C-alpha positions, 0 to 999 in steps of 0.5 A: 982667680978665687980671690977675685971672685971672693972679692967681687962677692964681698963687694956685692954683699957690702953694696946690698947691705949699704942699700938696705941700711940706707932704706931703713934709715930713710923709712925711720926718718919718714915715719918719725916725720909722718908721726909728727905731722899727722899724729901717732896713728899714722897708717903704713908705719906702725904706731907711735914710732917716736914713743918707741925711740924715746923708750929705747933711749930712756932704757939705755941709761937714766943719766942720759950718758949712754943714750947720748953715746948711742945717738952719736954712734947712730949719727956717725954710722949715718954719715959714714955709710950714707954719704 
């Protein structure tokens, strides 16, 4: 009895976290596209999202190897959880 209740809770929490991750990835994509189309001062999305992403990737490694690994990891997570 307790096992089935706990499995139901874990399943529900996992479902909520997957939806939250999906919304976050979609908002990130929309904000990058909006900044590319309308410039860096797009209302509702903050300012300079692409500059923040580029600075994050630059800080991960000067040679770019670490940044490339992170990009592949993000793509893996995106494909794995958002099918």
